[in-house]
Jmol script that loads the backbone (N, CA, C; Angstrom):
load data "model"
ATOM      1  N   PHE A   1      15.933 -13.341  20.603  1.00  0.00           N
ATOM      2  CA  PHE A   1      17.187 -12.809  20.041  1.00  0.00           C
ATOM      3  C   PHE A   1      16.889 -11.512  19.305  1.00  0.00           C
ATOM      4  N   ASN A   2      17.206 -10.391  19.920  1.00  0.00           N
ATOM      5  CA  ASN A   2      16.912  -9.117  19.262  1.00  0.00           C
ATOM      6  C   ASN A   2      18.156  -8.527  18.603  1.00  0.00           C
ATOM      7  N   GLU A   3      17.930  -7.453  17.866  1.00  0.00           N
ATOM      8  CA  GLU A   3      19.013  -6.876  17.075  1.00  0.00           C
ATOM      9  C   GLU A   3      20.094  -6.257  17.957  1.00  0.00           C
ATOM     10  N   ASN A   4      19.678  -5.754  19.119  1.00  0.00           N
ATOM     11  CA  ASN A   4      20.619  -5.092  20.016  1.00  0.00           C
ATOM     12  C   ASN A   4      21.693  -6.059  20.511  1.00  0.00           C
ATOM     13  N   SER A   5      21.274  -7.258  20.910  1.00  0.00           N
ATOM     14  CA  SER A   5      22.237  -8.242  21.397  1.00  0.00           C
ATOM     15  C   SER A   5      23.147  -8.706  20.259  1.00  0.00           C
ATOM     16  N   PHE A   6      22.602  -8.704  19.039  1.00  0.00           N
ATOM     17  CA  PHE A   6      23.430  -9.071  17.887  1.00  0.00           C
ATOM     18  C   PHE A   6      24.529  -8.040  17.670  1.00  0.00           C
ATOM     19  N   GLU A   7      24.164  -6.763  17.799  1.00  0.00           N
ATOM     20  CA  GLU A   7      25.163  -5.701  17.647  1.00  0.00           C
ATOM     21  C   GLU A   7      26.232  -5.799  18.727  1.00  0.00           C
ATOM     22  N   LYS A   8      25.808  -6.126  19.939  1.00  0.00           N
ATOM     23  CA  LYS A   8      26.771  -6.287  21.031  1.00  0.00           C
ATOM     24  C   LYS A   8      27.738  -7.420  20.723  1.00  0.00           C
ATOM     25  N   THR A   9      27.193  -8.534  20.229  1.00  0.00           N
ATOM     26  CA  THR A   9      28.035  -9.677  19.886  1.00  0.00           C
ATOM     27  C   THR A   9      29.038  -9.293  18.812  1.00  0.00           C
ATOM     28  N   GLU A  10      28.563  -8.546  17.803  1.00  0.00           N
ATOM     29  CA  GLU A  10      29.442  -8.124  16.717  1.00  0.00           C
ATOM     30  C   GLU A  10      30.573  -7.243  17.240  1.00  0.00           C
ATOM     31  N   LYS A  11      30.223  -6.329  18.150  1.00  0.00           N
ATOM     32  CA  LYS A  11      31.242  -5.457  18.738  1.00  0.00           C
ATOM     33  C   LYS A  11      32.266  -6.270  19.525  1.00  0.00           C
ATOM     34  N   ASN A  12      31.790  -7.247  20.280  1.00  0.00           N
ATOM     35  CA  ASN A  12      32.698  -8.088  21.065  1.00  0.00           C
ATOM     36  C   ASN A  12      33.623  -8.888  20.167  1.00  0.00           C
ATOM     37  N   VAL A  13      33.067  -9.397  19.065  1.00  0.00           N
ATOM     38  CA  VAL A  13      33.886 -10.162  18.122  1.00  0.00           C
ATOM     39  C   VAL A  13      34.960  -9.271  17.522  1.00  0.00           C
ATOM     40  N   ARG A  14      34.562  -8.053  17.121  1.00  0.00           N
ATOM     41  CA  ARG A  14      35.542  -7.112  16.558  1.00  0.00           C
ATOM     42  C   ARG A  14      36.631  -6.799  17.566  1.00  0.00           C
ATOM     43  N   ARG A  15      36.208  -6.612  18.830  1.00  0.00           N
ATOM     44  CA  ARG A  15      37.174  -6.298  19.889  1.00  0.00           C
ATOM     45  C   ARG A  15      38.154  -7.450  20.072  1.00  0.00           C
ATOM     46  N   LEU A  16      37.622  -8.676  20.019  1.00  0.00           N
ATOM     47  CA  LEU A  16      38.475  -9.861  20.149  1.00  0.00           C
ATOM     48  C   LEU A  16      39.478  -9.938  19.008  1.00  0.00           C
ATOM     49  N   ILE A  17      39.004  -9.643  17.795  1.00  0.00           N
ATOM     50  CA  ILE A  17      39.887  -9.693  16.626  1.00  0.00           C
ATOM     51  C   ILE A  17      41.009  -8.670  16.765  1.00  0.00           C
ATOM     52  N   VAL A  18      40.641  -7.448  17.155  1.00  0.00           N
ATOM     53  CA  VAL A  18      41.646  -6.395  17.341  1.00  0.00           C
ATOM     54  C   VAL A  18      42.646  -6.795  18.415  1.00  0.00           C
ATOM     55  N   LEU A  19      42.124  -7.353  19.504  1.00  0.00           N
ATOM     56  CA  LEU A  19      42.978  -7.762  20.617  1.00  0.00           C
ATOM     57  C   LEU A  19      43.949  -8.850  20.183  1.00  0.00           C
ATOM     58  N   SER A  20      43.441  -9.856  19.473  1.00  0.00           N
ATOM     59  CA  SER A  20      44.298 -10.960  19.054  1.00  0.00           C
ATOM     60  C   SER A  20      45.337 -10.487  18.042  1.00  0.00           C
ATOM     61  N   GLU A  21      44.939  -9.531  17.174  1.00  0.00           N
ATOM     62  CA  GLU A  21      45.899  -9.002  16.203  1.00  0.00           C
ATOM     63  C   GLU A  21      47.012  -8.239  16.898  1.00  0.00           C
ATOM     64  N   SER A  22      46.651  -7.426  17.887  1.00  0.00           N
ATOM     65  CA  SER A  22      47.671  -6.664  18.600  1.00  0.00           C
ATOM     66  C   SER A  22      48.559  -7.594  19.425  1.00  0.00           C
ATOM     67  N   MET A  23      47.968  -8.652  19.980  1.00  0.00           N
ATOM     68  CA  MET A  23      48.752  -9.619  20.739  1.00  0.00           C
ATOM     69  C   MET A  23      49.766 -10.315  19.846  1.00  0.00           C
ATOM     70  N   SER A  24      49.328 -10.746  18.666  1.00  0.00           N
ATOM     71  CA  SER A  24      50.247 -11.423  17.757  1.00  0.00           C
ATOM     72  C   SER A  24      51.301 -10.446  17.252  1.00  0.00           C
ATOM     73  N   GLY A  25      50.919  -9.175  17.105  1.00  0.00           N
ATOM     74  CA  GLY A  25      51.886  -8.161  16.712  1.00  0.00           C
ATOM     75  C   GLY A  25      52.966  -7.990  17.763  1.00  0.00           C
ATOM     76  N   ILE A  26      52.551  -7.969  19.026  1.00  0.00           N
ATOM     77  CA  ILE A  26      53.502  -7.853  20.137  1.00  0.00           C
ATOM     78  C   ILE A  26      54.419  -9.071  20.174  1.00  0.00           C
ATOM     79  N   LEU A  27      53.839 -10.255  19.974  1.00  0.00           N
ATOM     80  CA  LEU A  27      54.628 -11.484  19.985  1.00  0.00           C
ATOM     81  C   LEU A  27      55.651 -11.473  18.858  1.00  0.00           C
ATOM     82  N   GLU A  28      55.231 -10.998  17.671  1.00  0.00           N
ATOM     83  CA  GLU A  28      56.157 -10.934  16.541  1.00  0.00           C
ATOM     84  C   GLU A  28      57.287  -9.969  16.823  1.00  0.00           C
ATOM     85  N   LEU A  29      56.970  -8.834  17.453  1.00  0.00           N
ATOM     86  CA  LEU A  29      58.001  -7.867  17.810  1.00  0.00           C
ATOM     87  C   LEU A  29      59.002  -8.470  18.774  1.00  0.00           C
ATOM     88  N   GLN A  30      58.501  -9.151  19.803  1.00  0.00           N
ATOM     89  CA  GLN A  30      59.381  -9.764  20.792  1.00  0.00           C
ATOM     90  C   GLN A  30      60.229 -10.857  20.157  1.00  0.00           C
ATOM     91  N   LEU A  31      59.622 -11.645  19.276  1.00  0.00           N
ATOM     92  CA  LEU A  31      60.350 -12.706  18.598  1.00  0.00           C
ATOM     93  C   LEU A  31      61.425 -12.112  17.696  1.00  0.00           C
ATOM     94  N   GLY A  32      61.090 -11.009  17.019  1.00  0.00           N
ATOM     95  CA  GLY A  32      62.055 -10.332  16.159  1.00  0.00           C
ATOM     96  C   GLY A  32      63.241  -9.820  16.957  1.00  0.00           C
ATOM     97  N   ASP A  33      62.968  -9.209  18.101  1.00  0.00           N
ATOM     98  CA  ASP A  33      64.035  -8.719  18.971  1.00  0.00           C
ATOM     99  C   ASP A  33      64.909  -9.868  19.449  1.00  0.00           C
ATOM    100  N   PHE A  34      64.265 -10.974  19.807  1.00  0.00           N
ATOM    101  CA  PHE A  34      64.988 -12.144  20.288  1.00  0.00           C
ATOM    102  C   PHE A  34      65.909 -12.691  19.203  1.00  0.00           C
ATOM    103  N   LEU A  35      65.390 -12.768  17.972  1.00  0.00           N
ATOM    104  CA  LEU A  35      66.198 -13.280  16.867  1.00  0.00           C
ATOM    105  C   LEU A  35      67.360 -12.345  16.569  1.00  0.00           C
ATOM    106  N   LEU A  36      67.114 -11.035  16.639  1.00  0.00           N
ATOM    107  CA  LEU A  36      68.188 -10.072  16.431  1.00  0.00           C
ATOM    108  C   LEU A  36      69.281 -10.237  17.478  1.00  0.00           C
ATOM    109  N   ASP A  37      68.877 -10.396  18.734  1.00  0.00           N
ATOM    110  CA  ASP A  37      69.842 -10.612  19.811  1.00  0.00           C
ATOM    111  C   ASP A  37      70.638 -11.884  19.571  1.00  0.00           C
ATOM    112  N   LEU A  38      69.939 -12.924  19.118  1.00  0.00           N
ATOM    113  CA  LEU A  38      70.581 -14.206  18.875  1.00  0.00           C
ATOM    114  C   LEU A  38      71.615 -14.085  17.759  1.00  0.00           C
ATOM    115  N   ILE A  39      71.238 -13.389  16.679  1.00  0.00           N
ATOM    116  CA  ILE A  39      72.150 -13.198  15.547  1.00  0.00           C
ATOM    117  C   ILE A  39      73.357 -12.379  15.979  1.00  0.00           C
ATOM    118  N   THR A  40      73.109 -11.316  16.748  1.00  0.00           N
ATOM    119  CA  THR A  40      74.197 -10.479  17.255  1.00  0.00           C
ATOM    120  C   THR A  40      75.133 -11.297  18.130  1.00  0.00           C
ATOM    121  N   PHE A  41      74.551 -12.135  18.973  1.00  0.00           N
ATOM    122  CA  PHE A  41      75.314 -12.997  19.864  1.00  0.00           C
ATOM    123  C   PHE A  41      76.220 -13.935  19.065  1.00  0.00           C
ATOM    124  N   TYR A  42      75.643 -14.558  18.029  1.00  0.00           N
ATOM    125  CA  TYR A  42      76.421 -15.487  17.210  1.00  0.00           C
ATOM    126  C   TYR A  42      77.521 -14.764  16.450  1.00  0.00           C
ATOM    127  N   ASN A  43      77.214 -13.584  15.924  1.00  0.00           N
ATOM    128  CA  ASN A  43      78.212 -12.825  15.185  1.00  0.00           C
ATOM    129  C   ASN A  43      79.349 -12.385  16.097  1.00  0.00           C
ATOM    130  N   TYR A  44      79.011 -12.042  17.334  1.00  0.00           N
ATOM    131  CA  TYR A  44      80.001 -11.546  18.284  1.00  0.00           C
ATOM    132  C   TYR A  44      80.965 -12.654  18.689  1.00  0.00           C
ATOM    133  N   PHE A  45      80.415 -13.848  18.946  1.00  0.00           N
ATOM    134  CA  PHE A  45      81.255 -14.950  19.408  1.00  0.00           C
ATOM    135  C   PHE A  45      81.743 -15.832  18.269  1.00  0.00           C
ATOM    136  N   GLY A  46      81.194 -15.619  17.080  1.00  0.00           N
ATOM    137  CA  GLY A  46      81.565 -16.461  15.948  1.00  0.00           C
ATOM    138  C   GLY A  46      82.835 -16.002  15.266  1.00  0.00           C
ATOM    139  N   THR A  47      83.223 -14.732  15.501  1.00  0.00           N
ATOM    140  CA  THR A  47      84.389 -14.195  14.810  1.00  0.00           C
ATOM    141  C   THR A  47      85.671 -14.516  15.560  1.00  0.00           C
TER     142      THR A  47
END
end "model"
wireframe off; spacefill off
backbone 0.3
color backbone group
């Protein structure tokens, strides 16, 4: 186990973290849009 492979592992872990954060960010955006549409829908038909 040399230092080079450790650095590679660290980079991969960081990449995974960034990827998962951006994925959850995208999911939150989509969920937010969905909730906004739902609220608009209810307001439109609720009146």
